[in-house]
MIDREN-364244 format. One line per 3 residues: their letters; for each residue y, z, x of C-alpha. Coordinates in steps of 0.5 Angstrom, whole numbers. Layout:
REM MIDREN-364244
a) Y,Z,X  ...
//
This chain:
REM MIDREN-364244
mtt) 64,78,-97  62,72,-92  56,74,-88
apa) 57,73,-81  52,68,-78  46,71,-75
ppg) 46,71,-67  41,65,-65  34,68,-64
paa) 29,66,-59  27,60,-63  34,57,-63
atp) 35,57,-55  38,51,-52  35,47,-48
rrr) 35,46,-41  40,41,-40  37,35,-35
vgv) 38,29,-32  39,23,-36  36,22,-42
hgd) 30,23,-47  24,20,-46  24,16,-52
hpq) 31,14,-51  32,6,-50  34,7,-43
yrw) 30,12,-41  26,6,-38  31,5,-33
wal) 31,12,-30  23,12,-30  24,5,-26
svt) 29,9,-21  24,15,-19  18,10,-17
slg) 22,5,-14  24,11,-9  18,13,-9
mfl) 16,6,-7  22,5,-1  20,11,2
atv) 13,10,3  15,3,5  20,6,10
nsg) 15,10,13  10,4,14  15,0,18
tll) 18,5,22  11,7,25  9,1,26
ial) 14,-1,30  15,6,34  7,6,36
pdv) 8,4,43  12,10,44  7,15,41
era) 3,12,45  5,13,51  8,20,49
lgt) 1,22,47  -3,19,51  -8,16,46
sll) -13,11,47  -13,4,42  -18,6,38
tlv) -14,14,36  -7,10,35  -11,5,30
wvi) -13,11,27  -6,14,26  -5,8,22
lay) -12,8,19  -13,15,17  -6,15,13
mvs) -9,8,8  -17,11,8  -15,18,5
stv) -10,15,0  -14,9,-2  -20,13,-3
lll) -16,19,-7  -13,13,-11  -18,14,-17
pag) -19,21,-18  -11,22,-17  -10,17,-22
rlg) -15,20,-27  -12,26,-26  -5,23,-29
dql) -9,22,-35  -11,28,-35  -6,32,-34
grr) 0,29,-34  3,23,-30  11,26,-28
rlf) 7,32,-26  2,29,-21  7,24,-18
vig) 12,30,-17  7,33,-14  5,27,-10
lav) 12,26,-7  13,34,-5  6,34,-1
ftv) 8,27,3  15,31,4  11,37,7
tsl) 6,33,12  12,28,14  15,34,17
gag) 9,37,20  7,30,24  13,31,27
fad) 10,37,30  3,33,33  2,34,39
sgt) -5,30,40  -8,24,37  -13,28,35
tli) -7,33,30  -2,26,28  -9,24,24
lwr) -10,30,21  -3,31,19  -3,23,17
vaq) -9,24,12  -6,30,9  0,25,8
gig) -4,20,5  -7,26,0  1,26,-2
gaf) 2,18,-2  -5,17,-6  -2,21,-13
vfa) 5,18,-12  1,11,-11  -3,12,-17
nag) 2,14,-22  7,10,-21  5,5,-24
avv) 3,7,-30  10,11,-31  13,4,-31
tda) 7,2,-36  8,7,-40  17,7,-40
fpr) 17,0,-41  15,-5,-46  10,-11,-45
eql) 15,-16,-45  19,-14,-39  14,-11,-35
gla) 14,-17,-30  21,-15,-28  19,-8,-28
mgt) 14,-10,-23  18,-14,-20  24,-8,-18
nvm) 19,-5,-15  16,-10,-11  23,-11,-9
vaa) 25,-4,-7  19,-4,-2  22,-10,0
vgl) 28,-7,2  25,-2,6  20,-7,9
vig) 26,-10,12  30,-3,14  24,2,17
pvl) 22,-3,23  29,-3,25  30,4,23
ggw) 24,5,27  27,2,33  33,6,33
lvg) 29,13,31  25,12,37  31,13,41
fgw) 31,20,39  23,21,40  17,18,36
ewv) 17,25,32  23,22,28  20,16,25
fwf) 16,23,21  22,27,20  27,21,17
nvp) 22,22,12  23,30,10  31,29,7
lgl) 28,22,2  22,25,0  26,32,-2
agt) 31,28,-5  25,23,-9  22,30,-11
lwa) 28,33,-14  29,26,-18  23,25,-21
wav) 22,32,-23  29,31,-27  28,25,-30
lhe) 21,24,-32  18,26,-39  11,27,-39
dgr) 8,22,-43  3,24,-50  -2,19,-49
rdp) -7,24,-45  -15,23,-44  -19,29,-48
drr) -24,28,-43  -23,34,-37  -29,33,-33
qdw) -29,31,-26  -33,26,-22  -34,30,-16
lgn) -40,26,-13  -37,19,-14  -31,22,-10
avg) -35,24,-5  -39,17,-4  -33,13,-5
mag) -30,17,1  -36,17,6  -37,10,4
ltg) -30,7,6  -29,11,11  -37,8,15
lvl) -34,2,13  -27,1,16  -30,6,22
gls) -35,1,24  -31,-4,24  -25,-2,28
dag) -28,1,33  -34,-5,34  -29,-10,38
ldg) -27,-5,42  -34,-1,44  -39,-7,42
wga) -44,-8,36  -48,-3,40  -44,2,40
pmv) -47,9,36  -41,10,32  -41,3,30
iag) -48,3,27  -47,10,25  -40,8,20
laa) -43,1,18  -50,4,16  -46,9,12
avv) -42,3,8  -49,-1,7  -52,5,3
lip) -46,9,0  -42,4,-3  -48,1,-7
lfv) -49,8,-8  -43,10,-11  -43,3,-16
mve) -50,6,-18  -46,13,-19  -40,11,-23
rrv) -45,7,-27  -49,14,-29  -44,20,-29
pap) -40,22,-36  -34,21,-34  -33,17,-27
mmd) -27,16,-23  -27,8,-23  -28,7,-30
lsl) -33,0,-29  -32,-2,-37  -25,-4,-35
fri) -28,-9,-31  -30,-12,-37  -23,-15,-39
rvy) -23,-21,-35  -16,-21,-34  -16,-14,-30
saa) -22,-16,-27  -20,-23,-24  -13,-19,-23
aaa) -17,-14,-19  -21,-18,-15  -14,-22,-13
afl) -11,-16,-12  -17,-13,-7  -16,-21,-3
ngl) -9,-21,-2  -10,-14,1  -15,-17,6
arf) -10,-24,7  -4,-20,9  -3,-13,11
alm) -6,-14,18  0,-19,19  6,-14,21
flf) 1,-10,26  -1,-17,28  7,-19,29
vfy) 8,-12,32  3,-14,38  6,-20,38
fqg) 13,-19,38  13,-13,43  7,-16,47
pqg) 8,-24,49  15,-24,47  17,-17,50
ddp) 22,-15,45  24,-8,45  23,-5,38
iia) 30,-6,35  29,-13,36  21,-14,34
glk) 24,-10,28  29,-15,26  25,-20,28
lap) 20,-18,22  26,-18,17  24,-25,15
lal) 17,-23,12  21,-18,7  27,-21,5
gml) 23,-27,2  19,-21,-1  26,-18,-3
vas) 29,-25,-6  21,-28,-10  19,-21,-13
pla) 24,-20,-19  25,-27,-21  17,-28,-21
gmw) 17,-22,-26  23,-25,-30  18,-32,-30
adr) 12,-28,-32  15,-24,-38  17,-32,-40
rgs) 12,-36,-39  6,-32,-36  3,-30,-30
rap) -3,-34,-28  1,-39,-25  6,-35,-20
avl) -1,-31,-18  -3,-37,-15  2,-41,-13
gmv) 4,-34,-10  -3,-33,-6  -3,-41,-4
lig) 4,-40,-1  1,-34,3  -5,-39,5
lgl) 1,-44,7  5,-39,11  -1,-36,14
agm) -4,-43,17  4,-44,20  3,-38,24
ttl) -2,-41,29  2,-46,31  5,-40,35
hvd) 4,-39,42  7,-34,48  15,-37,49
spf) 15,-40,41  22,-39,39  23,-35,34
wqs) 26,-39,29  19,-42,28  16,-34,27
avw) 21,-34,22  20,-40,18  13,-37,18
lti) 15,-30,16  19,-32,11  14,-36,6
vgv) 9,-32,7  14,-26,4  16,-31,-1
gsg) 9,-31,-3  8,-24,-4  13,-23,-8
vfn) 11,-28,-12  4,-26,-13  4,-19,-13
spn) 9,-17,-20  6,-22,-24  -2,-21,-22
tsa) 0,-13,-23  3,-14,-29  -2,-18,-32
mma) -7,-13,-30  -3,-7,-33  -1,-10,-39
avp) -9,-11,-41  -11,-4,-41  -11,2,-46
par) -5,6,-45  -9,13,-45  -13,9,-39
rgi) -7,6,-34  -7,12,-30  -14,10,-27
asg) -13,3,-28  -5,4,-23  -10,7,-18
trt) -16,3,-18  -11,-3,-17  -8,0,-11
mlq) -14,3,-9  -17,-5,-9  -11,-7,-5
ntg) -11,-1,0  -18,-3,1  -18,-10,2
avi) -11,-8,7  -16,-3,11  -21,-7,12
sia) -16,-13,14  -13,-8,19  -20,-6,22
lml) -23,-13,21  -17,-16,25  -17,-11,30
miv) -25,-13,32  -23,-21,31  -18,-19,37
tsv) -21,-15,42  -28,-20,42  -24,-25,46
vpt) -18,-20,50  -21,-15,55  -19,-8,53
qll) -15,-7,58  -11,-14,57  -10,-11,50
fsi) -8,-4,52  -2,-7,56  0,-11,51
fsg) 0,-7,46  4,-1,51  9,-7,53
ltt) 7,-7,60  6,-14,59  12,-16,64
gls) 10,-20,70  3,-23,66  3,-31,66
adr) 2,-35,59  -5,-36,61  -7,-29,62
lep) -4,-28,54  -7,-33,53  -14,-30,51
fms) -9,-25,45  -6,-32,42  -13,-35,41
gmh) -16,-28,38  -9,-28,34  -11,-35,31
lal) -18,-34,29  -15,-28,25  -10,-32,22
wil) -14,-37,20  -19,-32,17  -14,-29,13
vaf) -12,-36,10  -19,-37,8  -18,-30,4
sal) -12,-33,1  -15,-39,-2  -21,-35,-5
gal) -16,-30,-8  -12,-37,-11  -17,-39,-13
vsa) -19,-33,-17  -13,-32,-20  -13,-40,-23
lrg) -20,-38,-26  -17,-32,-31  -16,-33,-38
pvp) -9,-30,-42  -7,-23,-42  -10,-19,-49
qpe) -7,-14,-52  -10,-7,-51  -15,-4,-55
gp) -15,3,-56  -9,9,-56
//
């Protein structure tokens, strides 16, 4: 007699079906790349839409110029100082989990930011938004590095940068269109994208089995690092507006002078530091990290400067100003994947050096611009800077990530992004300090608000002089970045699990 098969028990339950493929499938890397690319697109679209909408935010909320600058800086500072703990938590608890949580937080806080009724409230929402951004950025590079073989890592990083460039192209134009419905929509537009990204990451990503078994946290290092960086940026950004003797400037810079060295001392002594200083003994890693910091210093103030330039001296409306910023992103779009493929086949040092040189050349060319310069001149120099950025970023990132042990990729990715973002924050604060040191505050406020109709070229010339001085300083940072990239050695095989 044939015995009927027993009904399946709990152990034989059908596993939950998932979108995509198993984590060990050869095609999984492309599914993972789709997730991180969507995250990069969301972040860059958000940055572009907000930058172009800043004059409308200022008029709607009646903010001061410093408050408006901190609408930008608050997100960058909070996401920067939390990148390291976010990367460490990813190493400990799982990168998929932290990536999904980060996208969810970013989405919810984007919704809240659109309801802000004052500059201060908007800054607080931007701080919360930066927390979500930190978890996304700190773990995105580690997710890609886990999924891709070493010989394709440059292509993967280049694809992420290419998608980010698409966001930079779309963001300013989209922002110029969205402000027609109200400045709130530059935040609310993130909500459907963020929701889609959260669900896609939850459905597609698999947890990698490599975890850091050490579960201790560096609370002291987190607090000291956050306070030191915030003080530095606050002091630099306010120095040009209120003078070097202003109480906030003195207090901020004094805190930075004391707390940033203290942060390094703390990280040397705590048993589980959030910044693993031992990774800096790897020559390629330390050189690529320094180059990433200098790249942030050299490039990130540029879009902020040109929002002033196009909507101020050139008198463009937000949509036209957004379109005029497109050459910067188009250059990145074309160059990033090509540079990544070159780096996979020929090595990453040469394109990293070339990229920083091109950025410096483009920035130097921008010093020839004047109040009435035709757009084609701006387009040429913006394109060169964009190409240089694409040529530099993906090879430099792939070299840095390939040099570290797999179990430390989260903290390595967080450190790289933190250093680049720190350079970006300081770059914007330094640019504002330089421009405001030579331009009367009321004139600068008029330029930023788009209220320059009727002002002569002579009245606007101080702004152009300040802009040129800031650009020459950015050129110097680019040259130093090229030198640092040239001095690093070949990428070693990482040791450890």
